[in-house]
C-alpha positions in Angstrom: 12.4 -5.9 16.1 15.3 -8.2 15.4 15.7 -9.0 19.1 12.0 -10.0 19.3 12.3 -12.1 16.2 15.3 -13.9 17.7 13.5 -14.5 21.0 10.4 -15.8 19.2 12.2 -18.0 16.6 11.7 -16.2 13.3 15.0 -14.3 13.1 16.8 -16.8 10.8 14.1 -16.6 8.1 14.2 -12.8 8.0 18.0 -12.8 8.1 18.0 -15.0 4.9 15.6 -12.5 3.2 17.8 -9.6 4.2 20.9 -11.4 2.8 19.0 -11.8 -0.5 18.5 -8.1 -0.9 15.6 -7.4 1.5 12.2 -6.1 0.5 11.5 -5.4 -3.1 11.4 -1.7 -4.0 9.9 -1.9 -7.5 6.6 -3.3 -8.9 7.4 -6.6 -10.5 5.3 -8.0 -13.4 3.7 -10.6 -10.9 2.9 -7.8 -8.4 1.5 -5.6 -11.2 -0.9 -8.5 -12.2 -1.9 -9.0 -8.6 -2.6 -5.3 -8.2 -4.6 -5.0 -11.4 -6.9 -7.9 -10.4 -7.9 -6.3 -7.1 -11.4 -4.8 -6.4 -10.5 -3.5 -3.0 -7.6 -1.8 -1.1 -7.2 -0.3 2.3 -5.3 2.9 2.3 -3.5 3.9 5.5 -2.3 7.4 6.1 -1.3 9.5 9.2 -1.4 13.2 9.8 1.6 15.3 10.9 1.0 14.3 14.5 1.1 10.6 13.6 -2.7 10.0 14.1 -3.5 7.1 11.8 -6.4 6.8 9.5 -7.4 3.8 7.3 -9.9 4.1 4.5 -11.3 1.5 2.1 -11.2 2.1 -1.6 -12.8 -0.1 -4.2 -13.9 -0.5 -7.8 -13.9 -3.0 -10.6 -10.7 -5.0 -11.4 -8.3 -2.5 -12.9 -9.3 0.5 -10.7 -5.8 0.3 -9.3 -3.5 1.1 -12.3 0.1 0.3 -12.4 1.7 3.1 -14.3 5.3 1.9 -14.1 7.6 0.0 -11.8 7.2 2.6 -9.1 3.8 4.2 -9.6 0.2 3.0 -8.8 -2.7 5.3 -9.5 -6.4 5.2 -8.8 -9.3 7.6 -9.0 -10.4 8.8 -5.6 -14.2 9.2 -5.9 -16.0 11.5 -3.5 -17.1 9.7 -0.5 -18.3 11.2 2.8 -16.7 14.6 2.0 -14.5 14.6 5.1 -11.3 14.6 3.0 -9.3 13.1 5.9 -7.0 11.1 3.5 -6.3 14.1 1.4 -5.6 16.2 4.5 -3.3 13.6 5.9 -1.4 13.4 2.6 -0.9 17.1 2.6 0.8 16.8 6.0 2.6 13.5 5.5 3.1 11.7 2.2 3.9 8.3 3.7 1.1 5.9 3.2 0.4 2.1 3.0 -1.7 0.1 0.7 -3.1 -3.2 2.0 -4.5 -5.5 -0.7 -6.3 -8.8 0.2 -7.4 -11.5 -2.3 -9.6 -13.5 0.0 -10.4 -16.2 -2.7 -6.7 -17.0 -3.3 -5.5 -16.3 0.2 -3.0 -13.8 -0.9 -2.2 -10.3 0.3 0.1 -7.5 -0.5 1.4 -4.7 1.8 3.0 -1.8 -0.1 4.6 1.2 1.6 4.4 4.3 -0.6 5.0 7.9 -0.9 1.6 9.2 -2.0 0.3 12.4 -3.4 -3.1 13.7 -4.5 -3.2 14.8 -8.1 -6.5 16.6 -8.9 -5.5 17.6 -12.4 -5.0 14.2 -13.9 -7.9 12.5 -15.8 
């Protein structure tokens, strides 16, 4: 990746970011606000063999709930009853959330370790 960045001219910008501590690993107050305002998220998972699956989830603002600086929760309402996302998470807890605020031209990409918790309200 770094070799390609150098060849294509973006390496210096990413080197400065790395020198500043790299990617954030906690949910900041600004990110928490952004998350809580979203009405849509794309949830990417993969099964144990690496086969990817991307599913849309949506709801009113606040359906994504920031519980603390490292936890986001949301209700997963029954959809088409295939349960692919739940099956993938049972095999592989690594997932990604992709949030897009089209009106303000902002986006957030969040890598997570996810789990399905059926016992919480």
